[in-house]
N, C-alpha and C positions, 0 to 999 in steps of 0.2 A: 468389341462392345464394352461399354462401361458396366461394372458390376451393379446389380440391383441393390438398392438401399436396404440394409438389414437393421431394423430398429432395435432388436435385442442385442446385437453385437455393439451397436453404437452406445446403447445404455450401459452395457457392461464396461466398455472403454471409459465412459464418462465417470462411472463409479470408481474405477481404478485410479483415474487421474485425481478425482476429488479426495480419495483416501490418501494418496501420496502427499497432497498439499495440506491435508488436515494436520494441525499442530498436535504433537504427541504429548502424553502425560497430562491430559486435561482432567480437572476435578471441578465438578459442577455442584453448586449448592441449590437444592430444590426444596419445595415444601415437604416432600417426603423424606428428605435427608440428603446425604452426600451421594452423588452419582459419579462413577468413573467412566471416562471415555475409552480407556484401554488399560492394558496391564501396566504400562509405565505410570499411569495415574495411581494405581494401587500401590506401586513401589514408592512413589513420591509421598503419598500419605503415610505409608508405613515408616518412612524415614522421619517424617514429622513427629509421629507418635514415639519413636525411639528416642529422638533428640530431646523431647520434653519430658521423658521419664515415665511415660504411661505404660510401658511394656515391662511386666515383671521379669527380673533377671535372676540368674544363678551365678555361683562363684566362678564357674568355668566359662561363662558367656563371653563372646567377643562381639564386636559391632556387627560383623557379618551374620553371626548366628542369631542375634536379636532381630536384625532386619528380615532374615528369612522366616523366622518364626512369626513375626508380626504380619508379614505378607500372607503366610499360610492361614493364620487366624482370621484375617479379614475375609479371605476367600471362603473359608468354611462358614464364617458367620453370615455371609450373604445367602448361603444355602438354607439356613435355618431361621432367617429373619432377624439377625442381630446387627445392630449398627457397628461400624468399624471400632468405635471407642469401647463398646460393650464386648466385642469379640476378643480384643487383645487382653482384656482383663478377666474374661470368663472362660476362656479356652486354654487348657494346659496340654503339654505333651508329656505323657507318661509311658515309658518303655516304647518310644517311637510311635505311640498311638495318641491322637488328639482326644481329649475328654472335656466335657463341660462340667462345671461345678457350681455349688451354691444354689441361688434361687433362679439362675438362668434357665435350667430345664423346665421349671414350672412356667416361667414367663414365655418360653417358646411354645409350649403346649397350649397355653391360654390363647395364643393367637390363632390356633387351628380353627378352621370354620366349623368343625364338628364338635368342638368342645362345649360341654354343658356345665355352666358354672354352678347351677343348683345341685348337681350331683357330686360336686367336689367336697369331700369332708376329710378331716384329719382329727383323730381322737385317740384315747388311750384305754386299754382294757386292764383293769386291776382286779385280780381275783375273779376273772371271767366276766366282769361287768364294766360298761363304759363309765369312766370316772367323770363325775360332774358335781356341780354345786348349784344351789338354787339361785336363779337370776332375779333381777329386780321385779319381773312380772310373775315370779313364782315358778316359772318353768325351769327345768334342769339346763344348766349351762356347761358345755364340755370344756374343760381346761386341762392343763398338764398336771399330773399328780405331784405330790411333795417329794423331795429327794429321798425320803425313807422308803418310798414305794419301789425305787430302783435297786434296792437290795434284794428284791424278790425276782427270781428267774422267770416267773410267770407274767411279769409286767410287759405289755405288748403295745407297740406303736402300730396304728392302723391308718391306711390311706385308701380312699375310695374316689374313683373318677368315672364319669359317664360320657358316652359318645353317641352322637346322633346316628341312628340306624343300628346301634349296638344291641345285641340280644339282652344283655344284662349289665349291671354295674360291676366294674372290675374292682376287687378288693385285694389288697396285699398288706402283709404285716411283717413285723420284725421285732423279736423279743430280746430281753436281757439274756435268756438262755441261748438264743441263736448267736448273739454276739460273743458269748463266752465260748461256744462250740467252735466258732470261726477264729478264735484267738484274738479278737479285737480288743480285749481288755489287757492283752499282754503288750504287744508293741505299740498299740494305739492308746495306751493308758492315759496319756495326757488329754486326748480328745474324748474317748468314751468314758473314762473315769471322771473327767472334769465336767463334761457337757453331755451326759447320756440322753437328755431329752432331745436336743437338737440332732445329735448324730443318729440315734435310732429312728427318729422321724424322717430324716434325710434318706435313710436306707429304705424304709417302707415306701416313701414317696417315689424314690428312684425306680424301684421295681414296678410300681403301679404305672408310672408314666411310660416307662420303657415297654411294658407289655401292652398298654392300651393305645399309645400314641407313638409307636415306632416310626411311622411315616413322617411325623413332625420333627423328630430328632434326626432323621436321615441316617440312622445307623451309628451316629457318634455316641461314644460311651459317656457314662456319668461318673464323675470323679469319686463320689461317695460310695459307689459300688465296687471300687477298686481297693482291695485290702492292701495293707502295708507289705504283706508277703509278696505281692505282685509288683511292688514299686521299689523295694529295697533288697539289697543282697547282703548276706552276712560277710563281715570282713574275714580275711584269711587268718586262720588261727596262728598264734605266735609260735615261732619255732623254738626249740629247746635252746639253741645257741646260735651265735652269729658266725660260727666256723663254716668254712666251705663244705659243700656236700661231698660225701665220701670220707670226711675226716671225723665225723661225729663218732663212728664206731671205733676209731683208732685213738681217741682222745686219751684213754687210760693206758695205752700200751707204750712201752719204751720207744724212744726214737729209733734205736738201732734195729728194732724188729721190722720196721717198714722201709728201711733204706737198703738199697742194693748197690752192687759194685758198678753198675752202668749209670748210676745217677738218675734213674727214671723217677724216683720218688723224692728228690731233693726238695721240691716245692711242698710236698705233703709233710715231710719231716720238719721243715721250717715252720709250718703252720701249727703243728701239734705241740702243745706246751710240755715242757719236761716235767716229770713227776717231782713233787716236792720232797725235800729231805725229811727223814723221820724226826730228826732233832731240830728242825727249823722252827723258829718262833712264829706265832701267828702274824706278826708284823712283817716277817721276812718271806712268808709263803706267797707264791705268786697269786695274783688276783685276776680272774677272768671277768672283767666287767662286761655284762651282756649289752650288746648294742641292739637297740629296738629295730626289728626288721621292718622293711617297707611293706605296707599293706596295699593290697589291690584296691582300687577305687578310682574315682575321678581325678583327672589331672588338676594340679593347683591352678588358680586363676592367673592369667597372663595379662594383667591390666596394662602394663606399659607396651606390651606387644600390640594389644588392641588399639592403644593410643597412636602407636607408630603407624599401624595400618590405616587408621582413620586419617591421619595427617597426609599420608601418601595418596589416598583416594579422594578425600574431600577438600583438602587444602592445597592440592596441586603441587605437592613436594615431589620433585623429579627424582629418578633413580640416581642421577649424577650428583644431586645435592646430598642424598643419603650416603652415597659412596664417599664423597668428599668429607662428610662429617665423621664417618667411620675411620677414614685414613687419619684425620686430625686427632681423633681420640685414641689411635693406635689399635683399634679393633680390627682393621683391615690393613694389609701391607701397602706400602707406597706404590708397588707395581700392580696393584689390583686394578682391573679394567672392567669387571663385570660384578654387578650386585648379586650376592648370594641370597637365597630365600630367607625372609625375615624370621621364620619359625626356627631356624637353626641358631639364632642368637639366644643368649641367656636373658633372663628378666633384668639382671643388673645392667647388661650391655644395652638393652632396649631403653632402660631408664636414663642412662648416660646420653644416649643419642637424642631422646626427647628433650632433655634439659638443654643440650647443646643447641638444638634447633630453636627452642624457645628463646634462649639467650640471644642467638643471632637475630631472630625476628624482632626482639625488643630493641636491640641496638640499631637495626635498620629503621625502625619507626622513629627512634630518637633523632636520627640523621635527617629524616624527612621534615621534622619540626624545625 
């Protein structure tokens, strides 16, 4: 007997067929903004933002890292109500954690349905009193105090927010004394020393928004609440000398005292400078010019490596074409049959390959004409 018609199974099958036939990477422009049909659409738009220079970069960035960060910012921005263009310029990654900075946290919280605009206030306390001046109507008008007031540790930035259904208005503050206690006038001297009004108010506002509207921020941190101690690391202290380890304590000893008959310490003896003669003139005395040691930190930018990877992925430069260019430049042997990973090349080699490919492309276009 034929099977009975199952409408649910038929509908599921129709949905699967329609999904396979649906074009991928769709980006729709609606009255509410940009809508993405799928994850491929998000990546397409992220590529557009990276290509037009809307994504902030760092020195060690590559094309792939920029694209990944832009995609992540767009997805996080959708959770908190930011448009893609706002998300890539308002969300940073600090110590592998995304944070929002500037006026974006306030804009996000103001979109919350329980936000009460009438209860939002920002003002300053100077000597324990709100700082104000008479307004045109004679009523006190709250403004920022003059720069001289920021020499006093008791000057306080205050922020208040109200929430529908909340028991009371949430008030948070941050003072000059708090900033000095946190060390913000040390490493952050350029910011807190030059712009104390904005930086202190950003702190007070950040604490208030985070405590009262954490559901609007979805747990994403606020950049102004992240101190420099949390985002930077001290460089490695300079060593006393550039001599190999294990030789520093032998530097002032005669060479004969560290050499043995088996020749085990020949390398050490060669590395230790011979003591200067007592009657040697200053010009004849050996000079140990210190070599600046390498400091730990981020790797230098690989601009030409990033350009090479971009040409390979986006300009359809094949591995065979890259290998042929490397052979012609003498970077790879003539018997090479397989392309090695590009990150094994030096920056100078990457630059030579990029220039070679660009010259070849220019010559080919001239032949077309």
